[in-house]
C-alpha positions as CSV (number, residue, x, y, z in Angstrom):
1,M,0.0,0.0,0.1
2,R,1.3,3.4,-0.9
3,S,1.9,5.3,2.4
4,V,0.6,8.7,2.8
5,R,3.5,11.0,3.3
6,Q,3.2,14.5,4.7
7,C,4.7,17.9,3.4
8,T,8.1,18.3,4.8
9,R,7.8,22.0,5.4
10,T,7.6,22.8,9.2
11,A,4.3,22.8,10.8
12,C,2.4,21.7,7.5
13,G,0.4,18.5,8.0
14,N,-1.0,18.2,4.5
15,A,-0.4,15.3,2.1
16,A,2.6,15.4,-0.1
17,V,1.9,15.6,-3.9
18,A,5.6,16.5,-5.1
19,T,9.1,15.9,-4.4
20,L,11.8,18.4,-4.7
21,T,15.3,17.7,-5.3
22,Y,18.5,20.2,-5.7
23,V,21.0,19.6,-8.6
24,Y,23.8,21.8,-6.8
25,A,26.2,21.3,-9.6
26,D,23.7,22.9,-12.0
27,S,22.1,25.4,-9.5
28,T,18.7,23.8,-10.3
29,A,15.8,22.8,-8.1
30,V,13.8,20.1,-9.8
31,L,10.1,19.7,-8.6
32,G,8.4,16.6,-10.0
33,P,5.6,14.1,-9.2
34,L,5.9,12.5,-5.7
35,A,8.7,10.1,-5.8
36,Q,7.9,6.3,-5.1
37,N,10.0,6.4,-2.0
38,A,11.0,8.9,0.5
39,E,14.8,10.0,0.0
40,P,16.9,11.5,2.5
41,H,18.1,14.5,0.3
42,S,14.8,15.1,-1.3
43,Y,11.9,17.0,0.2
44,D,8.1,16.0,-0.2
45,L,5.8,19.2,-0.6
46,C,2.0,19.6,-0.6
47,V,0.1,21.3,-3.3
48,E,0.3,24.8,-1.6
49,H,4.0,24.7,-1.1
50,A,4.9,23.1,-4.5
51,S,2.9,26.0,-6.2
52,R,4.6,28.7,-4.2
53,L,8.2,27.2,-4.6
54,T,10.8,29.8,-5.5
55,A,14.6,29.1,-5.7
56,P,17.4,31.1,-4.5
57,R,18.8,34.0,-6.6
58,G,20.8,32.6,-9.6
59,W,19.1,29.3,-9.4
60,E,16.5,27.7,-11.8
61,V,13.4,26.0,-10.9
62,V,12.4,23.0,-13.3
63,R,8.9,21.8,-12.9
64,L,8.3,18.5,-14.5
65,T,4.6,18.7,-13.9
66,P,2.9,22.1,-14.0
67,E,0.0,21.2,-11.7
68,F,0.3,18.8,-8.6
69,E,-2.9,17.3,-7.5
70,P,-3.3,14.7,-4.7
71,A,-3.5,11.2,-5.9
72,A,-6.9,9.4,-5.6
73,P,-6.7,6.1,-3.9
74,S,-5.9,3.3,-6.2
75,R,-7.5,-0.3,-6.2
76,D,-4.4,-1.5,-4.6
77,D,-4.7,1.0,-1.7
78,L,-8.3,0.0,-1.2
79,L,-7.5,-3.7,-1.1
80,A,-4.7,-3.2,1.3
81,L,-7.1,-1.1,3.7
82,A,-9.5,-3.9,3.4
83,D,-7.0,-6.7,4.3
84,A,-5.7,-4.4,7.3
85,V,-9.4,-4.2,8.7
86,R,-9.9,-7.8,8.3
87,E,-6.5,-8.5,10.2
88,A,-7.3,-6.2,13.0
89,A,-10.9,-7.8,13.4
90,R,-9.6,-11.3,13.7
91,P,-9.8,-12.4,17.4
92,R,-6.7,-12.6,19.2
93,V,-6.0,-16.2,20.7
94,P,-3.3,-16.2,23.3
95,A,-0.6,-18.8,22.5
96,Q,-0.6,-21.8,24.8
97,P,2.7,-22.8,26.2
98,E,3.8,-26.0,25.0
99,P,4.1,-28.6,28.0
100,V,7.7,-29.2,29.2
101,D,8.8,-32.7,29.8
102,L,10.7,-32.5,32.9
103,G,11.9,-36.1,32.7
104,E,15.0,-36.9,34.7
105,A,16.3,-33.2,35.4
106,P,19.7,-32.8,36.5
107,R,20.3,-31.8,40.0
108,R,22.1,-28.5,40.4
109,G,23.4,-27.5,43.8
110,H,20.9,-27.7,46.5
111,L,17.9,-27.3,44.0
112,R,16.1,-30.1,42.3
113,V,13.0,-30.5,40.2
114,L,10.1,-32.4,41.8
115,R,7.4,-34.0,39.6
116,G,3.9,-32.9,40.8
117,E,1.4,-35.3,41.6
118,G,-1.7,-34.7,39.4
């Protein structure tokens, strides 16, 4: 299931729709569709912050997609959500400890194992 990533701007809780990366050698900021995976040297931005993005003086902004819109849930997302709900609804059965056959336990110091009468 595709996870919902948030905008990396401080105090923004909106869903990310675009990924910003920098090409320092070319003094270029590249703003494109949301990357499949979050990368440590890229920034995920919401619609508002992606549309208002400006670059430092002397830098160029390359927009790979002119408009960014939140992606609608895909069929895979809905199936994964349904599976998660089914899994959460299953009754939890505590695991029963397996009986331990004490047999002839070796003696250690002053302690020994006694068989219980049942």
